[in-house]
KEPAKOL-819868 format. One line per 2 residues: number of its first residue (from 1); their letters; for each residue x, y, z of C-alpha. Coordinates in nm, 3 decimals. Layout:
BEGIN
NUM = a = X,Y,Z | ...
//
This chain:
BEGIN
1 = xx = 0.117,-2.412,0.351 | 0.101,-2.058,0.179
3 = xx = -0.062,-1.759,0.457 | -0.346,-1.595,0.266
5 = xx = -0.361,-1.214,0.307 | -0.607,-1.097,0.548
7 = xx = -0.862,-0.850,0.417 | -0.796,-0.494,0.484
9 = xx = -1.027,-0.233,0.506 | -0.944,0.129,0.463
11 = xx = -1.122,0.410,0.666 | -1.044,0.807,0.535
13 = xx = -1.029,1.008,0.866 | -1.019,1.397,0.805
15 = xx = -1.008,1.620,1.113 | -0.879,1.965,1.210
17 = xx = -0.614,1.967,1.506 | -0.917,2.059,1.770
19 = xx = -1.095,1.730,1.687 | -0.875,1.483,1.559
21 = xx = -0.771,1.272,1.863 | -1.156,1.255,1.942
23 = xx = -1.240,1.122,1.593 | -0.965,0.855,1.569
25 = xx = -1.040,0.738,1.912 | -1.420,0.750,1.835
27 = xx = -1.331,0.525,1.478 | -1.114,0.292,1.689
29 = xx = -1.404,0.226,1.943 | -1.649,0.159,1.655
31 = xx = -1.426,-0.093,1.510 | -1.346,-0.266,1.847
33 = xx = -1.713,-0.238,1.953 | -1.802,-0.472,1.672
35 = xx = -1.466,-0.665,1.681 | -1.380,-0.716,2.051
37 = xx = -1.512,-1.031,2.166 | -1.515,-1.031,2.550
39 = xx = -1.792,-0.940,2.727 | -1.869,-0.567,2.764
41 = xx = -2.122,-0.302,2.892 | -2.194,-0.112,2.584
43 = xx = -2.159,0.245,2.604 | -2.188,0.536,2.391
45 = xx = -1.980,0.865,2.332 | -2.134,1.155,2.119
47 = xx = -1.912,1.348,1.887 | -2.007,1.605,1.617
49 = xx = -2.357,1.538,1.636 | -2.322,1.144,1.604
51 = xx = -2.348,0.903,1.879 | -2.089,0.629,1.840
53 = xx = -2.025,0.307,2.006 | -1.764,0.316,2.298
55 = xx = -1.584,-0.001,2.428 | -1.540,0.060,2.845
57 = xx = -1.231,-0.171,2.848 | -0.985,0.022,3.115
59 = xx = -0.674,-0.184,2.915 | -0.824,-0.111,2.556
61 = xx = -0.919,0.232,2.616 | -0.550,0.324,2.752
63 = xx = -0.387,0.136,2.431 | -0.634,0.359,2.225
65 = xx = -0.540,0.672,2.411 | -0.163,0.606,2.364
67 = xx = -0.163,0.512,2.005 | -0.352,0.803,1.903
69 = xx = -0.144,1.037,2.102 | 0.164,0.876,1.948
71 = xx = -0.031,0.953,1.608 | -0.068,1.300,1.711
73 = xx = 0.268,1.369,1.793 | 0.406,1.181,1.493
75 = xx = 0.168,1.437,1.273 | 0.272,1.734,1.473
77 = xx = 0.648,1.672,1.403 | 0.599,1.572,1.042
79 = xx = 0.378,1.874,0.942 | 0.495,2.153,0.760
81 = xx = 0.341,2.498,0.830 | 0.336,2.611,0.470
83 = xx = 0.092,2.317,0.393 | -0.286,2.310,0.481
85 = xx = -0.299,1.925,0.526 | -0.096,1.658,0.700
87 = xx = -0.099,1.274,0.693 | -0.082,0.969,0.921
89 = xx = -0.182,0.643,0.915 | -0.301,0.441,1.223
91 = xx = -0.383,0.072,1.187 | -0.575,-0.187,1.401
93 = xx = -0.470,-0.565,1.342 | -0.651,-0.850,1.475
95 = xx = -0.499,-1.211,1.507 | -0.591,-1.579,1.583
97 = xx = -0.387,-1.796,1.790 | -0.273,-2.140,1.552
99 = xx = -0.087,-2.427,1.651 | 0.260,-2.397,1.467
101 = xx = 0.290,-2.708,1.228 | 0.664,-2.729,1.215
103 = xx = 0.897,-3.013,1.324 | 1.142,-2.802,1.491
105 = xx = 0.968,-2.512,1.642 | 1.031,-2.335,1.964
107 = xx = 0.704,-2.187,2.007 | 0.379,-2.394,2.029
109 = xx = 0.163,-2.127,1.868 | 0.207,-1.847,1.642
111 = xx = -0.023,-1.549,1.567 | -0.181,-1.526,1.226
113 = xx = -0.340,-1.171,1.143 | -0.744,-1.233,1.020
115 = xx = -0.823,-0.865,0.975 | -0.670,-0.529,0.913
117 = xx = -0.828,-0.205,0.931 | -0.612,0.152,0.812
119 = xx = -0.729,0.460,0.901 | -0.537,0.717,0.675
121 = xx = -0.563,1.043,0.888 | -0.552,1.400,0.728
123 = xx = -0.501,1.679,0.949 | -0.638,2.010,0.797
125 = xx = -0.567,2.344,0.941 | -0.839,2.609,0.886
127 = xx = -0.692,2.956,0.828 | -1.008,3.144,0.816
129 = xx = -1.386,3.120,0.995 | -1.526,3.014,0.687
131 = xx = -1.289,2.745,0.627 | -1.347,2.627,0.986
133 = xx = -1.744,2.623,0.929 | -1.664,2.390,0.575
135 = xx = -1.380,2.201,0.763 | -1.656,2.110,1.062
137 = xx = -1.939,2.021,0.806 | -1.645,1.806,0.627
139 = xx = -1.578,1.616,0.952 | -1.934,1.548,1.039
141 = xx = -1.994,1.383,0.671 | -1.709,1.208,0.697
143 = xx = -1.762,1.077,1.063 | -2.114,0.984,0.973
145 = xx = -1.967,0.816,0.648 | -1.718,0.612,0.813
147 = xx = -1.925,0.481,1.086 | -2.159,0.338,0.834
149 = xx = -1.889,0.207,0.648 | -1.773,0.050,0.947
151 = xx = -2.086,-0.110,1.020 | -2.156,-0.233,0.655
153 = xx = -1.824,-0.378,0.676 | -1.854,-0.613,0.987
155 = xx = -2.202,-0.721,0.915 | -2.134,-0.807,0.521
157 = xx = -1.796,-0.952,0.586 | -1.819,-1.243,0.860
159 = xx = -1.651,-1.541,0.673 | -1.299,-1.505,0.742
161 = xx = -1.365,-1.460,1.103 | -1.171,-1.779,1.281
163 = xx = -1.370,-1.978,1.523 | -1.332,-1.913,1.899
165 = xx = -1.134,-2.204,2.036 | -1.012,-2.078,2.342
167 = xx = -1.203,-2.005,2.666 | -0.962,-1.714,2.755
169 = xx = -1.158,-1.367,2.797 | -1.029,-1.241,2.472
171 = xx = -0.998,-1.469,2.190 | -0.820,-1.242,1.961
173 = xx = -0.523,-1.074,2.013 | -0.504,-0.739,1.838
175 = xx = -0.226,-0.453,1.767 | -0.277,-0.051,1.715
177 = xx = 0.014,0.044,1.506 | 0.109,0.371,1.393
179 = xx = 0.222,0.428,1.028 | 0.220,0.050,0.955
181 = xx = 0.387,0.091,0.594 | 0.681,0.229,0.753
183 = xx = 0.771,-0.044,0.997 | 0.884,-0.310,0.730
185 = xx = 1.226,-0.456,0.723 | 1.326,-0.212,0.412
187 = xx = 1.253,0.074,0.637 | 1.490,-0.088,0.891
189 = xx = 1.787,-0.141,0.683 | 1.757,0.198,0.502
191 = xx = 1.627,0.090,0.168 | 1.299,0.253,0.187
//
């Protein structure tokens, strides 16, 4: 049986070095607020004059913080100081556990991705005060649009969400990946 590609939602993220970590974390928390199925206490976090949902889960918060820090570190190491913007990607994948339908399988279950969120992060470095003001306004606008886009996507696109078939606290495992396009087999053997 052929695997279907999961829906992928691409979000554009624009930030300066002082706010990039908070903005990426805020967007990731907004995604997880709508796709994290364990029982949670809803919290909020204020960022750039916008109130975003926040998932109060220590394990998830630690993972988001680690991956965001790794993304910032990767962007810093690849930055070219002569250019005004640097790019990086971070992706969130949600999986469902399915029984493997093979005769000679060593694993009884496999994880199949049912949704993928990709954040294209652009880091801008303003040089003057007028550039700082423009970048700040652009970040506020981008964050507002991105939050609304997430809410629109999660309320409209629900047909692909698999049924919950387990009594585990979190029925759908997830991964947060830095630069997902660069982690294929071609990169590992040096083709790309």
